[in-house]
OpenMM code with the backbone's topology and positions (N, CA, C; nanometers):
from openmm import Vec3, app, unit

residues = "MET LYS ARG PRO VAL ALA TRP TYR SER LEU THR LEU ASP LEU PRO ALA PRO ASP SER GLU VAL VAL GLU ALA LEU LEU HIS GLY ALA GLY ALA SER GLY LEU GLU VAL ARG ASP GLY THR PRO PRO HIS LEU PRO LYS VAL ARG GLN PRO LYS ALA GLY GLU VAL ILE VAL VAL ALA TYR PHE GLU GLY LYS ALA ALA ALA LYS ALA ALA LEU ALA ARG VAL LYS GLN ARG HIS ALA GLY LEU VAL ALA ALA LEU GLU PRO LEU GLU GLU ARG ASP TRP SER ASN GLU TRP LYS THR LEU ILE ARG PRO VAL ARG VAL GLY ARG LEU TRP VAL GLY PRO SER TRP GLU GLN PRO LYS ALA PRO ARG GLU ALA VAL GLN LEU VAL ILE GLU PRO LYS MET ALA PHE GLY THR GLY ASP HIS PRO THR THR SER LEU CYS LEU ARG ALA VAL ASP ASP PHE MET GLN THR HIS PRO GLY ALA SER VAL".split()
positions = [
    Vec3(6.8241, 10.8856, 9.1536),
    Vec3(6.8415, 10.9524, 9.2951),
    Vec3(6.9787, 10.8898, 9.3625),
    Vec3(7.0717, 10.9793, 9.3892),
    Vec3(7.1747, 10.9439, 9.4695),
    Vec3(7.1538, 10.8895, 9.6129),
    Vec3(7.2015, 10.7749, 9.6671),
    Vec3(7.2003, 10.7487, 9.7987),
    Vec3(7.2997, 10.8120, 9.8715),
    Vec3(7.2762, 10.8361, 10.0078),
    Vec3(7.3898, 10.9105, 10.0854),
    Vec3(7.5138, 10.8244, 10.0936),
    Vec3(7.6164, 10.8995, 10.0831),
    Vec3(7.7486, 10.8289, 10.1063),
    Vec3(7.7751, 10.8007, 10.2575),
    Vec3(7.8146, 10.6724, 10.2775),
    Vec3(7.8302, 10.6276, 10.3967),
    Vec3(7.9753, 10.5553, 10.4237),
    Vec3(8.0199, 10.5024, 10.3051),
    Vec3(8.1474, 10.4306, 10.2850),
    Vec3(8.2494, 10.5188, 10.2238),
    Vec3(8.3696, 10.4857, 10.2413),
    Vec3(8.4957, 10.5525, 10.2156),
    Vec3(8.5900, 10.4356, 10.1778),
    Vec3(8.6690, 10.4812, 10.0423),
    Vec3(8.7826, 10.3888, 10.0197),
    Vec3(8.9172, 10.4731, 10.0342),
    Vec3(9.0066, 10.3958, 10.1207),
    Vec3(9.1378, 10.4572, 10.1206),
    Vec3(9.2363, 10.3621, 10.0435),
    Vec3(9.2799, 10.4267, 9.9454),
    Vec3(9.3816, 10.3633, 9.8345),
    Vec3(9.5344, 10.3952, 9.8698),
    Vec3(9.5999, 10.2999, 9.8762),
    Vec3(9.7472, 10.3229, 9.9276),
    Vec3(9.8358, 10.2479, 9.8211),
    Vec3(9.9326, 10.3230, 9.7732),
    Vec3(10.0307, 10.2723, 9.6803),
    Vec3(10.1662, 10.2402, 9.7633),
    Vec3(10.2109, 10.1447, 9.7705),
    Vec3(10.3198, 10.1147, 9.8639),
    Vec3(10.4291, 10.0107, 9.8294),
    Vec3(10.5328, 10.0100, 9.8500),
    Vec3(10.6237, 9.9076, 9.8306),
    Vec3(10.5815, 9.7623, 9.8749),
    Vec3(10.6078, 9.6648, 9.7838),
    Vec3(10.5359, 9.5364, 9.7944),
    Vec3(10.5897, 9.4661, 9.9426),
    Vec3(10.7186, 9.4941, 9.9997),
    Vec3(10.7385, 9.4433, 10.1193),
    Vec3(10.6560, 9.4913, 10.2332),
    Vec3(10.6065, 9.6107, 10.2254),
    Vec3(10.5244, 9.6822, 10.3266),
    Vec3(10.3881, 9.6284, 10.3291),
    Vec3(10.3307, 9.5613, 10.2313),
    Vec3(10.2128, 9.5271, 10.2192),
    Vec3(10.1413, 9.4474, 10.3334),
    Vec3(10.1971, 9.3476, 10.3728),
    Vec3(10.1137, 9.2774, 10.4873),
    Vec3(10.1220, 9.3628, 10.6114),
    Vec3(10.2007, 9.4283, 10.6560),
    Vec3(10.2147, 9.5105, 10.7667),
    Vec3(10.1175, 9.6226, 10.7611),
    Vec3(10.0939, 9.6876, 10.6493),
    Vec3(10.0053, 9.7836, 10.6192),
    Vec3(9.8461, 9.7311, 10.6217),
    Vec3(9.8252, 9.6267, 10.5600),
    Vec3(9.6947, 9.5364, 10.5745),
    Vec3(9.6687, 9.5072, 10.7211),
    Vec3(9.7516, 9.4788, 10.7945),
    Vec3(9.7353, 9.4493, 10.9201),
    Vec3(9.6985, 9.5721, 11.0096),
    Vec3(9.7727, 9.6787, 10.9804),
    Vec3(9.7346, 9.8141, 11.0406),
    Vec3(9.5934, 9.8451, 10.9928),
    Vec3(9.5580, 9.8464, 10.8588),
    Vec3(9.4325, 9.8863, 10.8314),
    Vec3(9.3258, 9.7914, 10.8932),
    Vec3(9.3356, 9.6797, 10.8951),
    Vec3(9.2413, 9.6022, 10.9519),
    Vec3(9.2202, 9.6363, 11.1102),
    Vec3(9.3446, 9.6555, 11.1517),
    Vec3(9.3364, 9.6875, 11.3077),
    Vec3(9.2748, 9.8215, 11.3427),
    Vec3(9.2659, 9.9126, 11.2212),
    Vec3(9.2078, 10.0533, 11.2348),
    Vec3(9.0532, 10.0412, 11.2013),
    Vec3(9.0133, 9.9204, 11.1937),
    Vec3(8.8669, 9.9069, 11.1651),
    Vec3(8.8025, 9.8900, 11.0284),
    Vec3(8.9194, 9.8680, 10.9126),
    Vec3(8.8741, 9.8511, 10.7975),
    Vec3(8.7592, 9.7336, 10.7863),
    Vec3(8.6628, 9.7508, 10.7187),
    Vec3(8.5558, 9.6494, 10.6905),
    Vec3(8.6024, 9.5503, 10.5695),
    Vec3(8.6808, 9.6090, 10.4931),
    Vec3(8.7392, 9.5029, 10.4000),
    Vec3(8.8603, 9.5568, 10.3265),
    Vec3(8.9323, 9.4706, 10.2709),
    Vec3(9.0500, 9.5050, 10.2045),
    Vec3(9.0567, 9.4234, 10.0550),
    Vec3(9.1130, 9.5123, 9.9721),
    Vec3(9.1404, 9.4782, 9.8271),
    Vec3(9.2977, 9.4901, 9.8255),
    Vec3(9.3674, 9.3882, 9.7635),
    Vec3(9.5035, 9.3914, 9.7421),
    Vec3(9.5235, 9.3678, 9.5974),
    Vec3(9.6019, 9.4703, 9.5387),
    Vec3(9.6172, 9.4466, 9.3964),
    Vec3(9.7774, 9.4319, 9.3778),
    Vec3(9.8177, 9.3164, 9.3624),
    Vec3(9.9667, 9.2872, 9.3579),
    Vec3(10.0119, 9.2607, 9.2151),
    Vec3(9.9373, 9.2988, 9.1169),
    Vec3(9.9881, 9.2895, 8.9792),
    Vec3(9.9638, 9.1511, 8.8947),
    Vec3(9.9203, 9.0456, 8.9870),
    Vec3(9.8842, 8.9099, 8.9516),
    Vec3(9.7847, 8.9107, 8.8303),
    Vec3(9.7887, 8.8656, 8.7364),
    Vec3(9.6620, 8.8509, 8.6437),
    Vec3(9.5848, 8.7408, 8.6902),
    Vec3(9.4634, 8.7369, 8.6371),
    Vec3(9.3850, 8.8358, 8.5449),
    Vec3(9.3687, 8.9567, 8.6122),
    Vec3(9.3608, 9.0703, 8.5253),
    Vec3(9.3297, 9.2054, 8.5712),
    Vec3(9.1987, 9.2364, 8.5489),
    Vec3(9.1175, 9.2934, 8.6275),
    Vec3(8.9861, 9.3504, 8.6038),
    Vec3(8.9992, 9.4588, 8.5024),
    Vec3(8.9043, 9.4715, 8.4018),
    Vec3(8.9176, 9.5935, 8.3275),
    Vec3(8.8902, 9.7290, 8.4019),
    Vec3(8.9569, 9.8241, 8.3462),
    Vec3(8.9483, 9.9634, 8.4062),
    Vec3(8.9918, 9.9744, 8.5510),
    Vec3(9.0618, 9.8853, 8.6131),
    Vec3(9.1162, 9.8800, 8.7320),
    Vec3(9.2608, 9.9259, 8.7441),
    Vec3(9.3096, 10.0250, 8.8120),
    Vec3(9.4505, 10.0675, 8.8049),
    Vec3(9.5367, 9.9474, 8.8695),
    Vec3(9.6278, 9.9165, 8.8037),
    Vec3(9.7430, 9.7937, 8.8606),
    Vec3(9.8538, 9.8901, 8.9169),
    Vec3(9.9382, 9.8179, 9.0152),
    Vec3(10.0489, 9.8695, 9.0678),
    Vec3(10.1652, 9.8781, 8.9695),
    Vec3(10.2586, 9.9546, 9.0093),
    Vec3(10.3870, 9.9685, 8.9201),
    Vec3(10.4616, 9.8482, 8.9714),
    Vec3(10.5618, 9.8029, 8.8948),
    Vec3(10.6612, 9.6941, 8.9384),
    Vec3(10.7101, 9.7208, 9.0808),
    Vec3(10.7233, 9.6309, 9.1591),
    Vec3(10.7558, 9.6294, 9.3059),
    Vec3(10.6701, 9.6901, 9.4098),
    Vec3(10.5643, 9.7412, 9.3595),
    Vec3(10.4547, 9.8010, 9.4421),
    Vec3(10.3442, 9.7115, 9.4434),
    Vec3(10.2480, 9.7378, 9.5492),
    Vec3(10.1209, 9.6877, 9.5589),
    Vec3(10.0258, 9.8074, 9.5993),
    Vec3(9.8864, 9.7858, 9.5639),
    Vec3(9.7930, 9.8942, 9.5742),
    Vec3(9.7037, 9.8041, 9.6782),
    Vec3(9.6792, 9.8810, 9.7916),
    Vec3(9.5867, 9.8451, 9.8965),
    Vec3(9.4679, 9.9267, 9.9163),
    Vec3(9.3492, 9.8715, 9.8703),
    Vec3(9.2381, 9.9520, 9.9022),
    Vec3(9.1730, 9.9135, 10.0381),
    Vec3(9.1431, 9.9857, 10.1223),
    Vec3(9.0602, 9.9611, 10.2451),
    Vec3(8.9419, 10.0328, 10.2477),
    Vec3(8.8304, 9.9607, 10.2979),
    Vec3(8.6836, 10.0159, 10.2958),
    Vec3(8.6404, 10.0411, 10.4426),
    Vec3(8.5932, 10.1856, 10.4559),
    Vec3(8.5633, 10.2186, 10.5971),
    Vec3(8.4149, 10.2644, 10.5840),
    Vec3(8.3421, 10.2419, 10.7092),
    Vec3(8.2203, 10.3008, 10.7096),
    Vec3(8.2514, 10.4287, 10.7785),
    Vec3(8.2270, 10.5264, 10.7077),
    Vec3(8.2535, 10.6909, 10.7610),
    Vec3(8.3830, 10.7398, 10.7414),
    Vec3(8.3846, 10.8720, 10.7136),
    Vec3(8.4937, 10.9463, 10.6768),
    Vec3(8.6069, 10.9510, 10.7875),
    Vec3(8.5479, 10.9631, 10.9142),
    Vec3(8.6476, 10.9770, 11.0195),
    Vec3(8.7279, 10.8822, 11.0376),
    Vec3(8.6598, 10.7539, 11.0473),
    Vec3(8.7470, 10.6214, 11.0455),
    Vec3(8.8530, 10.6113, 10.9532),
    Vec3(8.8234, 10.6473, 10.8242),
    Vec3(8.9215, 10.6373, 10.7047),
    Vec3(9.0236, 10.7337, 10.7310),
    Vec3(8.9977, 10.8511, 10.7834),
    Vec3(9.1061, 10.9272, 10.8093),
    Vec3(9.1952, 10.9098, 10.9348),
    Vec3(9.1429, 10.8406, 11.0325),
    Vec3(9.2209, 10.8071, 11.1380),
    Vec3(9.3102, 10.6750, 11.1018),
    Vec3(9.2553, 10.5929, 11.0134),
    Vec3(9.3291, 10.4883, 10.9654),
    Vec3(9.4734, 10.5437, 10.8978),
    Vec3(9.4208, 10.6383, 10.7983),
    Vec3(9.5232, 10.6973, 10.7041),
    Vec3(9.6292, 10.7551, 10.8107),
    Vec3(9.5960, 10.8309, 10.9016),
    Vec3(9.7022, 10.8890, 10.9965),
    Vec3(9.7727, 10.7879, 11.0748),
    Vec3(9.7262, 10.6716, 11.1074),
    Vec3(9.7728, 10.5647, 11.1681),
    Vec3(9.8980, 10.5096, 11.0827),
    Vec3(9.8577, 10.4914, 10.9454),
    Vec3(9.9581, 10.4159, 10.8512),
    Vec3(10.0640, 10.5210, 10.8212),
    Vec3(10.0216, 10.6484, 10.8099),
    Vec3(10.1419, 10.7306, 10.7741),
    Vec3(10.2290, 10.7538, 10.9043),
    Vec3(10.1965, 10.7300, 11.0269),
    Vec3(10.2776, 10.7483, 11.1253),
    Vec3(10.4092, 10.6483, 11.1183),
    Vec3(10.3738, 10.5230, 11.0508),
    Vec3(10.4694, 10.4238, 11.0584),
    Vec3(10.5297, 10.4048, 10.9156),
    Vec3(10.4604, 10.4613, 10.8228),
    Vec3(10.5004, 10.4423, 10.6704),
    Vec3(10.4926, 10.6027, 10.6091),
    Vec3(10.5792, 10.6959, 10.6287),
    Vec3(10.5631, 10.8248, 10.5947),
    Vec3(10.5892, 10.7891, 10.4315),
    Vec3(10.5279, 10.9044, 10.3598),
    Vec3(10.5583, 10.8961, 10.2210),
    Vec3(10.4805, 10.8322, 10.1167),
    Vec3(10.3840, 10.7473, 10.1762),
    Vec3(10.2975, 10.6729, 10.0933),
    Vec3(10.1972, 10.7476, 10.0098),
    Vec3(10.1832, 10.7026, 9.8934),
    Vec3(10.0746, 10.7842, 9.8215),
    Vec3(9.9420, 10.7321, 9.8509),
    Vec3(9.8507, 10.8178, 9.8690),
    Vec3(9.7171, 10.7715, 9.9384),
    Vec3(9.5914, 10.8580, 9.8869),
    Vec3(9.5147, 10.7902, 9.8569),
    Vec3(9.3617, 10.8759, 9.8085),
    Vec3(9.2413, 10.8250, 9.8994),
    Vec3(9.1768, 10.9376, 9.9626),
    Vec3(9.0530, 10.8958, 10.0167),
    Vec3(8.9308, 10.9381, 9.9484),
    Vec3(8.8493, 10.8389, 9.9105),
    Vec3(8.7346, 10.8717, 9.8501),
    Vec3(8.6064, 10.8342, 9.8956),
    Vec3(8.4936, 10.9088, 9.8799),
    Vec3(8.3566, 10.8753, 9.9161),
    Vec3(8.3128, 10.7615, 9.8136),
    Vec3(8.2279, 10.6476, 9.8591),
    Vec3(8.1834, 10.5598, 9.7801),
    Vec3(8.0103, 10.5654, 9.7710),
    Vec3(7.9724, 10.5754, 9.6619),
    Vec3(7.8234, 10.5807, 9.6617),
    Vec3(7.7777, 10.4320, 9.6705),
    Vec3(7.6536, 10.4204, 9.7492),
    Vec3(7.6136, 10.2951, 9.7617),
    Vec3(7.5598, 10.2220, 9.6355),
    Vec3(7.5756, 10.1075, 9.6009),
    Vec3(7.5555, 10.0436, 9.4696),
    Vec3(7.5325, 9.8961, 9.4950),
    Vec3(7.4347, 9.8432, 9.3919),
    Vec3(7.3947, 9.7152, 9.4014),
    Vec3(7.5024, 9.6270, 9.3601),
    Vec3(7.6002, 9.5979, 9.4387),
    Vec3(7.7136, 9.4899, 9.3700),
    Vec3(7.6478, 9.3620, 9.3465),
    Vec3(7.5681, 9.3175, 9.3885),
    Vec3(7.4951, 9.1804, 9.3496),
    Vec3(7.4783, 9.1822, 9.2067),
    Vec3(7.4457, 9.2916, 9.1436),
    Vec3(7.4249, 9.2866, 8.9905),
    Vec3(7.5143, 9.3572, 8.9193),
    Vec3(7.5867, 9.4419, 8.9805),
    Vec3(7.6779, 9.5380, 8.8986),
    Vec3(7.7978, 9.4535, 8.8522),
    Vec3(7.8607, 9.3662, 8.9141),
    Vec3(7.9515, 9.2796, 8.8664),
    Vec3(7.9221, 9.2115, 8.7355),
    Vec3(7.8039, 9.1804, 8.6939),
    Vec3(7.7805, 9.1428, 8.5635),
    Vec3(7.8263, 9.2152, 8.4588),
    Vec3(7.8305, 9.3366, 8.4793),
    Vec3(7.8766, 9.4346, 8.3602),
    Vec3(8.0259, 9.4062, 8.3301),
    Vec3(8.1102, 9.3265, 8.4196),
    Vec3(8.2439, 9.2952, 8.3954),
    Vec3(8.2677, 9.1705, 8.3115),
    Vec3(8.1617, 9.0801, 8.3278),
    Vec3(8.1530, 8.9545, 8.2480),
    Vec3(8.1562, 8.9524, 8.0991),
    Vec3(8.2486, 8.9119, 8.0370),
    Vec3(8.2520, 8.8987, 7.8934),
    Vec3(8.2882, 8.7625, 7.8500),
    Vec3(8.1905, 8.7244, 7.7420),
    Vec3(8.2309, 8.5937, 7.6913),
    Vec3(8.3603, 8.5514, 7.6414),
    Vec3(8.4112, 8.4438, 7.6346),
    Vec3(8.5514, 8.4092, 7.5828),
    Vec3(8.5337, 8.3088, 7.4657),
    Vec3(8.6142, 8.3258, 7.3669),
    Vec3(8.6227, 8.2333, 7.2594),
    Vec3(8.7563, 8.1623, 7.2717),
    Vec3(8.7499, 8.0246, 7.2746),
    Vec3(8.8646, 7.9499, 7.2781),
    Vec3(8.8471, 7.8364, 7.1752),
    Vec3(8.9244, 7.8568, 7.0646),
    Vec3(8.9023, 7.7385, 6.9449),
    Vec3(8.7642, 7.7638, 6.8944),
    Vec3(8.6851, 7.6474, 6.8791),
    Vec3(8.5575, 7.6498, 6.8570),
    Vec3(8.4707, 7.6779, 6.9567),
    Vec3(8.4979, 7.6835, 7.0964),
    Vec3(8.4203, 7.7239, 7.1830),
    Vec3(8.3908, 7.8584, 7.2223),
    Vec3(8.2691, 7.8802, 7.2458),
    Vec3(8.2224, 8.0129, 7.3125),
    Vec3(8.1676, 7.9892, 7.4479),
    Vec3(8.2443, 8.0720, 7.5368),
    Vec3(8.2033, 8.0482, 7.6929),
    Vec3(8.1367, 8.1735, 7.7142),
    Vec3(8.0174, 8.1698, 7.7787),
    Vec3(7.9802, 8.3012, 7.8323),
    Vec3(7.8404, 8.2682, 7.9018),
    Vec3(7.7924, 8.3992, 7.9716),
    Vec3(7.6644, 8.3950, 8.0589),
    Vec3(7.5318, 8.4042, 7.9703),
    Vec3(7.4319, 8.3475, 8.0181),
    Vec3(7.2997, 8.3491, 7.9344),
    Vec3(7.2601, 8.4922, 7.8800),
    Vec3(7.2985, 8.5872, 7.9339),
    Vec3(7.2580, 8.7371, 7.8957),
    Vec3(7.3282, 8.7767, 7.7715),
    Vec3(7.4518, 8.6854, 7.7445),
    Vec3(7.5320, 8.7238, 7.6234),
    Vec3(7.5050, 8.6326, 7.5122),
    Vec3(7.4367, 8.5159, 7.5628),
    Vec3(7.4164, 8.4051, 7.4386),
    Vec3(7.3523, 8.4546, 7.3183),
    Vec3(7.2701, 8.5528, 7.3117),
    Vec3(7.2105, 8.5990, 7.1811),
    Vec3(7.3115, 8.6498, 7.0732),
    Vec3(7.4220, 8.6924, 7.1414),
    Vec3(7.5429, 8.7600, 7.0621),
    Vec3(7.6333, 8.6560, 7.0289),
    Vec3(7.6225, 8.5424, 7.0630),
    Vec3(7.7404, 8.4236, 7.0386),
    Vec3(7.7300, 8.3897, 6.8836),
    Vec3(7.8414, 8.3712, 6.8256),
    Vec3(7.8527, 8.3191, 6.6975),
    Vec3(7.7783, 8.1859, 6.6891),
    Vec3(7.7087, 8.1860, 6.5650),
    Vec3(7.6229, 8.0618, 6.5400),
    Vec3(7.7232, 7.9367, 6.5299),
    Vec3(7.8435, 7.9672, 6.4472),
    Vec3(7.9040, 7.8410, 6.4148),
    Vec3(7.9907, 7.7939, 6.5553),
    Vec3(7.9891, 7.8468, 6.6514),
    Vec3(8.0693, 7.8143, 6.7740),
    Vec3(7.9938, 7.7179, 6.8541),
    Vec3(8.0716, 7.6341, 6.9299),
    Vec3(8.0067, 7.5472, 7.0313),
    Vec3(7.9775, 7.6332, 7.1486),
    Vec3(7.8506, 7.6512, 7.1740),
    Vec3(7.8295, 7.7459, 7.3006),
    Vec3(7.8245, 7.6700, 7.4151),
    Vec3(7.8869, 7.7085, 7.5252),
    Vec3(7.8929, 7.6746, 7.6587),
    Vec3(7.8382, 7.7769, 7.7371),
    Vec3(7.7104, 7.7667, 7.7908),
    Vec3(7.6491, 7.8756, 7.8629),
    Vec3(7.6637, 7.8461, 8.0148),
    Vec3(7.7152, 7.9358, 8.0872),
    Vec3(7.7099, 7.9200, 8.2232),
    Vec3(7.6533, 8.0462, 8.2967),
    Vec3(7.6249, 8.0114, 8.4228),
    Vec3(7.5716, 8.1297, 8.5059),
    Vec3(7.6902, 8.1693, 8.5999),
    Vec3(7.7716, 8.2510, 8.5655),
    Vec3(7.8818, 8.3020, 8.6610),
    Vec3(7.8254, 8.3678, 8.7836),
    Vec3(7.8949, 8.3530, 8.8943),
    Vec3(7.8673, 8.4203, 9.0107),
    Vec3(7.9947, 8.5052, 9.0476),
    Vec3(7.9803, 8.5625, 9.1551),
    Vec3(8.0996, 8.6604, 9.1956),
    Vec3(8.2375, 8.5893, 9.2112),
    Vec3(8.2221, 8.4623, 9.2502),
    Vec3(8.3549, 8.3778, 9.2677),
    Vec3(8.3739, 8.2942, 9.1400),
    Vec3(8.3074, 8.3081, 9.0529),
    Vec3(8.3286, 8.2056, 8.9288),
    Vec3(8.3114, 8.2913, 8.8000),
    Vec3(8.4088, 8.2793, 8.7035),
    Vec3(8.3901, 8.3696, 8.5766),
    Vec3(8.3409, 8.2671, 8.4761),
    Vec3(8.3946, 8.3389, 8.3539),
    Vec3(8.3586, 8.2663, 8.2221),
    Vec3(8.4601, 8.2151, 8.1379),
    Vec3(8.5668, 8.1782, 8.2130),
    Vec3(8.6848, 8.0998, 8.1319),
    Vec3(8.7914, 8.1837, 8.0841),
    Vec3(8.7916, 8.3067, 8.1245),
    Vec3(8.8926, 8.3790, 8.0921),
    Vec3(9.0274, 8.3698, 8.1725),
    Vec3(9.0231, 8.2981, 8.2842),
    Vec3(9.1563, 8.2739, 8.3703),
    Vec3(9.2291, 8.1805, 8.2716),
    Vec3(9.3603, 8.2118, 8.2733),
    Vec3(9.4695, 8.1159, 8.1752),
    Vec3(9.4377, 7.9707, 8.2102),
    Vec3(9.4390, 7.9266, 8.3344),
    Vec3(9.4200, 7.7798, 8.3386),
    Vec3(9.2823, 7.7229, 8.2768),
    Vec3(9.1852, 7.7883, 8.3004),
    Vec3(9.0641, 7.7530, 8.2338),
    Vec3(9.0630, 7.7589, 8.0904),
    Vec3(9.1286, 7.8643, 8.0322),
    Vec3(9.1466, 7.8622, 7.8868),
    Vec3(9.2219, 7.7523, 7.8433),
    Vec3(9.3205, 7.7065, 7.9093),
    Vec3(9.4171, 7.5876, 7.8747),
    Vec3(9.3134, 7.4726, 7.8843),
    Vec3(9.2336, 7.4246, 7.9736),
    Vec3(9.1628, 7.3400, 7.9866),
    Vec3(9.0561, 7.3417, 7.8611),
    Vec3(8.9921, 7.4535, 7.8300),
    Vec3(8.8989, 7.4494, 7.7118),
    Vec3(8.9739, 7.4202, 7.5991),
    Vec3(9.0938, 7.4720, 7.5606),
    Vec3(9.1670, 7.4562, 7.4408),
    Vec3(9.1778, 7.2908, 7.4426),
    Vec3(9.2279, 7.2288, 7.5519),
    Vec3(9.2445, 7.0682, 7.5340),
    Vec3(9.1132, 7.0063, 7.5153),
    Vec3(9.0133, 7.0575, 7.5624),
    Vec3(8.8715, 6.9880, 7.5249),
    Vec3(8.8349, 7.0084, 7.3803),
    Vec3(8.8586, 7.1355, 7.3305),
    Vec3(8.8341, 7.1282, 7.1994),
    Vec3(8.9138, 7.0628, 7.0933),
    Vec3(9.0525, 7.0582, 7.1341),
    Vec3(9.1492, 6.9643, 7.0563),
    Vec3(9.1061, 6.8221, 7.0600),
    Vec3(9.0672, 6.7895, 7.1900),
    Vec3(9.0140, 6.6170, 7.1987),
    Vec3(8.8870, 6.6118, 7.1198),
    Vec3(8.8057, 6.7016, 7.1212),
    Vec3(8.6766, 6.6662, 7.0416),
    Vec3(8.6949, 6.6877, 6.8976),
    Vec3(8.8091, 6.7556, 6.8437),
    Vec3(8.8336, 6.7589, 6.7034),
    Vec3(8.8920, 6.6370, 6.6549),
    Vec3(8.9631, 6.5725, 6.7338),
    Vec3(9.0370, 6.4441, 6.7184),
    Vec3(8.9600, 6.3146, 6.7386),
    Vec3(8.8527, 6.3438, 6.8126),
    Vec3(8.7843, 6.2258, 6.8504),
    Vec3(8.6196, 6.2660, 6.8191),
    Vec3(8.5752, 6.2893, 6.7047),
    Vec3(8.4457, 6.3192, 6.6770),
    Vec3(8.3447, 6.2309, 6.7399),
    Vec3(8.2692, 6.3053, 6.8105),
    Vec3(8.1462, 6.2143, 6.8594),
    Vec3(8.1876, 6.1636, 7.0062),
    Vec3(8.3086, 6.1848, 7.0452),
    Vec3(8.3200, 6.1534, 7.2000),
    Vec3(8.2556, 6.2382, 7.3007),
    Vec3(8.2420, 6.1874, 7.4231),
    Vec3(8.1658, 6.2558, 7.5231),
    Vec3(8.2755, 6.3124, 7.6412),
    Vec3(8.2642, 6.4234, 7.6653),
    Vec3(8.3497, 6.4712, 7.7673),
    Vec3(8.2703, 6.5179, 7.8675),
] * unit.nanometer
topology = app.Topology()
chain = topology.addChain("A")
for resn in residues:
    res = topology.addResidue(resn, chain)
    for name in ("N", "CA", "C"):
        topology.addAtom(name, app.Element.getBySymbol(name[0]), res)
């Protein structure tokens, strides 16, 4: 059963230099939250990224009228922006984010959440974590580099503790 739509997203494609001003306008117009996609990796799967020199700003509003008013306010100062206004269905974000978590293989190491462990390769050293919304599974480049260093160290120093 679908829940009633109460939230709307307002997505704006704009030149990168205009981003902070537009973000402030949207916040001032009552946005409950902002998402800024500036093209910096890592990218979430199936999430549209901005073109070079642009930023995508997504503002979330409770109610269509508030979102339309915010769009009108932004267009007064920044004509010609590409905009999309869409209703959002209520969803259980506290669990839905888990569908985006994928295990990572770095050298001999497999890093992943407990619900993916049955699929882990038997020959891999398994590092099972319980990711949360602000912590992933090692797919960020800096984490991958650290994992590679740990794996390299363990290969050259068998039996060592890390």
